[in-house]
MMTF fields as JSON, N, C-alpha, C and O atoms, coordinates in Angstrom:
{
  "mmtfVersion": "1.0.0",
  "mmtfProducer": "UNKNOWN",
  "numBonds": 283,
  "numAtoms": 284,
  "numGroups": 71,
  "numChains": 1,
  "numModels": 1,
  "chainsPerModel": [1],
  "groupsPerChain": [71],
  "chainIdList": ["A"],
  "bondAtomList": [4, 2, 8, 6, 12, 10, 16, 14, 20, 18, 24, 22, 28, 26, 32, 30, 36, 34, 40, 38, 44, 42, 48, 46, 52, 50, 56, 54, 60, 58, 64, 62, 68, 66, 72, 70, 76, 74, 80, 78, 84, 82, 88, 86, 92, 90, 96, 94, 100, 98, 104, 102, 108, 106, 112, 110, 116, 114, 120, 118, 124, 122, 128, 126, 132, 130, 136, 134, 140, 138, 144, 142, 148, 146, 152, 150, 156, 154, 160, 158, 164, 162, 168, 166, 172, 170, 176, 174, 180, 178, 184, 182, 188, 186, 192, 190, 196, 194, 200, 198, 204, 202, 208, 206, 212, 210, 216, 214, 220, 218, 224, 222, 228, 226, 232, 230, 236, 234, 240, 238, 244, 242, 248, 246, 252, 250, 256, 254, 260, 258, 264, 262, 268, 266, 272, 270, 276, 274, 280, 278],
  "bondOrderList": [1, 1, 1, 1, 1, 1, 1, 1, 1, 1, 1, 1, 1, 1, 1, 1, 1, 1, 1, 1, 1, 1, 1, 1, 1, 1, 1, 1, 1, 1, 1, 1, 1, 1, 1, 1, 1, 1, 1, 1, 1, 1, 1, 1, 1, 1, 1, 1, 1, 1, 1, 1, 1, 1, 1, 1, 1, 1, 1, 1, 1, 1, 1, 1, 1, 1, 1, 1, 1, 1],
  "groupList": [{"groupName": "UNK", "atomNameList": ["N", "CA", "C", "O"], "elementList": ["N", "C", "C", "O"], "formalChargeList": [0, 0, 0, 0], "bondAtomList": [1, 0, 2, 1, 3, 2], "bondOrderList": [1, 1, 2], "singleLetterCode": "X", "chemCompType": "L-PEPTIDE LINKING"}],
  "groupTypeList": [0, 0, 0, 0, 0, 0, 0, 0, 0, 0, 0, 0, 0, 0, 0, 0, 0, 0, 0, 0, 0, 0, 0, 0, 0, 0, 0, 0, 0, 0, 0, 0, 0, 0, 0, 0, 0, 0, 0, 0, 0, 0, 0, 0, 0, 0, 0, 0, 0, 0, 0, 0, 0, 0, 0, 0, 0, 0, 0, 0, 0, 0, 0, 0, 0, 0, 0, 0, 0, 0, 0],
  "groupIdList": [1, 2, 3, 4, 5, 6, 7, 8, 9, 10, 11, 12, 13, 14, 15, 16, 17, 18, 19, 20, 21, 22, 23, 24, 25, 26, 27, 28, 29, 30, 31, 32, 33, 34, 35, 36, 37, 38, 39, 40, 41, 42, 43, 44, 45, 46, 47, 48, 49, 50, 51, 52, 53, 54, 55, 56, 57, 58, 59, 60, 61, 62, 63, 64, 65, 66, 67, 68, 69, 70, 71],
  "secStructList": [7, 7, 7, 7, 7, 3, 3, 3, 3, 3, 3, 6, 6, 3, 3, 3, 3, 3, 3, 1, 1, 5, 1, 1, 7, 7, 3, 3, 3, 3, 1, 1, 2, 2, 2, 2, 2, 2, 2, 2, 2, 2, 2, 2, 2, 2, 2, 2, 2, 2, 2, 4, 4, 4, 4, 5, 7, 1, 1, 7, 7, 7, 7, 7, 7, 7, 7, 7, 7, 7, 7],
  "xCoordList": [0.852, 0.0, 0.894, 1.906, 0.522, 1.308, 0.492, -0.699, 1.138, 0.489, 0.501, 1.528, -0.619, -0.735, -1.233, -2.214, -0.554, -0.969, -2.17, -2.198, -3.156, -4.385, -4.542, -4.385, -4.848, -5.195, -6.711, -7.398, -7.237, -8.684, -8.95, -8.405, -9.79, -10.144, -11.605, -12.477, -11.852, -13.231, -13.698, -13.071, -14.799, -15.401, -16.806, -17.347, -17.401, -18.773, -19.764, -20.748, -19.504, -20.414, -20.12, -20.917, -19.0, -18.624, -17.123, -16.373, -16.684, -15.258, -14.79, -15.534, -13.535, -12.886, -11.574, -10.85, -11.27, -10.042, -9.321, -9.945, -7.994, -7.207, -5.861, -5.308, -5.342, -4.084, -2.873, -2.953, -1.758, -0.474, 0.289, 0.168, 1.065, 1.924, 1.311, 1.866, 0.168, -0.42, -0.389, -0.583, -0.149, -0.22, -1.682, -2.415, -2.11, -3.496, -4.298, -3.758, -5.585, -6.468, -7.357, -8.083, -7.291, -8.125, -8.689, -7.935, -10.01, -10.657, -11.821, -12.518, -12.018, -13.185, -13.891, -13.279, -15.169, -15.907, -16.989, -17.371, -17.476, -18.542, -19.023, -18.405, -20.119, -20.668, -19.87, -19.903, -19.141, -18.323, -16.891, -16.619, -15.993, -14.594, -14.495, -13.78, -15.216, -15.175, -15.694, -15.132, -16.773, -17.321, -16.324, -16.147, -15.676, -14.698, -13.513, -13.012, -13.061, -11.945, -12.311, -11.512, -13.498, -13.953, -14.094, -13.748, -14.601, -14.787, -13.45, -13.304, -12.47, -11.167, -10.457, -9.739, -10.636, -10.036, -10.585, -9.834, -11.884, -12.509, -11.974, -11.699, -11.827, -11.32, -9.87, -9.482, -9.071, -7.673, -7.619, -6.85, -8.426, -8.453, -8.804, -8.163, -9.834, -10.226, -9.091, -8.8, -8.459, -7.359, -6.209, -5.63, -5.882, -4.788, -5.154, -4.305, -6.412, -6.842, -6.798, -6.489, -7.111, -7.136, -5.737, -5.443, -4.862, -3.552, -2.392, -1.267, -2.634, -1.581, -0.52, -0.771, 0.662, 1.761, 2.225, 2.934, 1.834, 2.174, 1.54, 1.995, 0.496, -0.202, 0.572, 0.31, 1.523, 2.29, 3.477, 4.132, 3.741, 4.971, 6.132, 5.978, 7.28, 8.408, 9.024, 9.572, 8.945, 9.527, 8.416, 7.396, 8.623, 7.665, 7.754, 8.846, 6.618, 6.593, 6.879, 6.155, 7.917, 8.331, 7.569, 7.178, 7.361, 6.685, 5.908, 6.305, 4.815, 3.967, 3.816, 3.647, 3.878, 3.716, 2.574, 2.322, 1.901, 0.907, 1.436, 1.755, 1.525, 2.039, 1.027, 0.159, 1.129, 0.23, 1.06, 1.971, 0.732, 1.411, 0.359, -0.735, 0.694, -0.195, 0.176, 1.353, -0.843, -0.569, -1.438, -1.366],
  "yCoordList": [-1.178, 0.0, 1.236, 1.278, 2.224, 3.447, 4.631, 4.742, 5.508, 6.744, 7.741, 7.916, 8.379, 9.356, 10.664, 10.686, 11.745, 13.058, 13.534, 13.391, 14.099, 14.571, 16.065, 16.522, 16.812, 18.228, 18.306, 17.711, 19.03, 19.224, 20.723, 21.483, 21.131, 22.545, 22.754, 21.961, 23.824, 24.173, 25.273, 26.327, 25.013, 25.958, 26.307, 25.606, 27.364, 27.698, 26.556, 26.415, 25.744, 24.66, 23.361, 22.426, 23.271, 22.037, 21.856, 22.829, 20.624, 20.312, 19.517, 18.715, 19.758, 19.036, 18.493, 19.204, 17.236, 16.612, 15.939, 15.345, 16.039, 15.362, 14.939, 15.615, 13.827, 13.293, 13.903, 14.395, 13.858, 14.219, 12.933, 11.963, 12.925, 11.78, 10.688, 9.593, 10.968, 10.006, 10.583, 11.784, 9.742, 10.16, 10.134, 9.219, 11.121, 11.196, 12.089, 12.702, 12.147, 13.023, 12.17, 11.297, 12.433, 11.753, 12.826, 13.57, 12.908, 13.954, 13.351, 12.464, 13.842, 13.485, 14.757, 15.823, 14.647, 15.829, 15.421, 14.253, 16.392, 16.113, 17.377, 18.436, 17.254, 18.394, 18.687, 19.803, 17.664, 17.842, 17.407, 16.741, 17.791, 17.387, 15.859, 15.293, 15.21, 13.755, 13.069, 12.067, 13.612, 13.042, 13.165, 12.222, 14.315, 14.516, 13.578, 13.026, 13.393, 12.503, 11.05, 10.326, 10.627, 9.265, 9.067, 8.009, 10.085, 9.994, 9.888, 9.084, 10.701, 10.64, 9.332, 8.793, 8.814, 7.524, 6.423, 5.574, 6.44, 5.477, 5.642, 4.653, 6.886, 7.16, 6.699, 6.186, 6.878, 6.432, 4.907, 4.372, 4.216, 2.75, 2.269, 1.363, 2.887, 2.524, 2.802, 1.976, 3.957, 4.357, 3.353, 2.959, 2.943, 1.991, 0.604, -0.084, 0.193, -1.103, -1.101, -2.117, 0.051, 0.165, 0.237, -0.456, 1.074, 1.326, 0.671, 0.687, 0.1, -0.567, 0.403, 1.596, -0.134, 0.682, 1.746, 2.677, 1.617, 2.626, 3.974, 5.011, 3.963, 5.201, 6.023, 7.215, 5.399, 6.104, 6.838, 6.339, 8.016, 8.716, 7.902, 7.2, 7.989, 7.166, 7.625, 6.808, 8.89, 9.428, 9.795, 10.364, 9.467, 9.819, 11.315, 11.881, 11.942, 13.347, 13.415, 12.823, 14.124, 14.177, 15.258, 15.058, 16.387, 17.491, 18.29, 18.367, 18.875, 19.653, 21.062, 21.241, 22.04, 23.433, 24.047, 23.644, 25.002, 25.776, 27.205, 27.808, 27.734, 29.087, 29.889, 29.322, 31.177, 32.053, 33.097, 33.7, 33.298, 34.312, 35.134, 34.647, 36.353, 37.216, 37.062, 37.098, 36.89, 36.775, 37.754, 37.822],
  "zCoordList": [0.0, 0.0, 0.0, 0.7, -0.774, -0.904, -0.414, -0.705, 0.324, 0.769, -0.4, -1.056, -0.654, -1.726, -1.132, -0.389, -1.462, -0.985, -1.802, -3.024, -1.112, -1.747, -1.485, -0.353, -2.522, -2.394, -2.328, -3.158, -1.355, -1.242, -1.276, -0.476, -2.208, -2.358, -1.97, -2.324, -1.245, -0.9, -1.847, -1.953, -2.528, -3.463, -2.976, -2.121, -3.495, -3.089, -3.342, -2.615, -4.37, -4.739, -4.004, -4.086, -3.286, -2.605, -2.585, -2.669, -2.476, -2.365, -3.574, -4.138, -3.959, -5.049, -4.488, -3.791, -4.793, -4.31, -5.464, -6.344, -5.45, -6.475, -5.901, -5.033, -6.386, -5.861, -6.55, -7.675, -5.844, -6.427, -6.697, -5.949, -7.756, -8.026, -8.878, -8.972, -9.504, -10.428, -11.834, -12.02, -12.811, -14.204, -14.617, -14.243, -15.377, -15.806, -14.873, -13.953, -15.128, -14.357, -13.464, -13.94, -12.173, -11.192, -10.271, -9.644, -10.189, -9.394, -8.625, -9.118, -7.419, -6.629, -6.203, -6.141, -5.912, -5.468, -4.487, -4.414, -3.736, -2.785, -2.111, -2.225, -1.415, -0.686, 0.577, 1.097, 1.075, 2.271, 1.979, 0.98, 2.862, 2.774, 2.738, 1.911, 3.638, 3.743, 2.482, 2.042, 1.898, 0.663, -0.483, -1.255, -0.597, -1.667, -1.495, -2.474, -0.259, 0.012, -0.305, -0.899, 0.084, -0.226, -1.735, -2.261, -2.428, -3.876, -4.605, -5.525, -4.194, -4.866, -4.523, -5.366, -3.324, -2.968, -3.873, -4.353, -4.1, -5.004, -6.425, -7.105, -6.875, -8.216, -8.357, -9.406, -7.31, -7.344, -7.459, -8.256, -6.674, -6.738, -8.145, -8.677, -8.745, -10.103, -11.092, -11.957, -10.961, -11.841, -11.739, -12.751, -10.507, -10.302, -10.84, -11.406, -10.666, -11.203, -12.73, -13.352, -13.326, -14.787, -15.381, -16.356, -14.8, -15.399, -14.658, -15.155, -13.491, -12.731, -12.246, -12.073, -12.033, -11.502, -12.487, -12.106, -13.737, -14.743, -14.412, -14.895, -13.595, -13.235, -12.215, -12.053, -11.526, -10.499, -11.102, -12.017, -10.584, -10.945, -10.39, -9.391, -11.025, -10.609, -9.29, -8.55, -8.991, -7.757, -6.781, -7.169, -5.524, -4.483, -4.174, -4.136, -3.957, -3.57, -2.076, -1.276, -1.704, -0.305, 0.454, 1.604, -0.183, 0.5, -0.535, -1.697, -0.115, -1.018, -0.451, 0.755, -1.319, -0.925, -1.733, -2.869, -1.152, -1.871, -1.945, -0.921, -3.135, -3.337, -4.123, -4.786, -4.054, -4.792, -5.527, -4.959, -6.799, -7.607, -8.349, -8.636, -8.647, -9.427, -10.902, -11.262, -11.755, -13.2, -13.958, -15.185]
}
């Protein structure tokens, strides 16, 4: 079993969650933080069953930062 870092964003319409370190697009959503986390966990499992270890990035993400820039 591998630990995967998940980003969870709170929006006016609900929550969106997505993993770091996977190839491809995997997203979960829900009305609550817990629902979004459960949804993305289910999506990750499906993604891994479909694509196998090829879906994982080769290097583990050690730390994640959130930054903000003006564009």
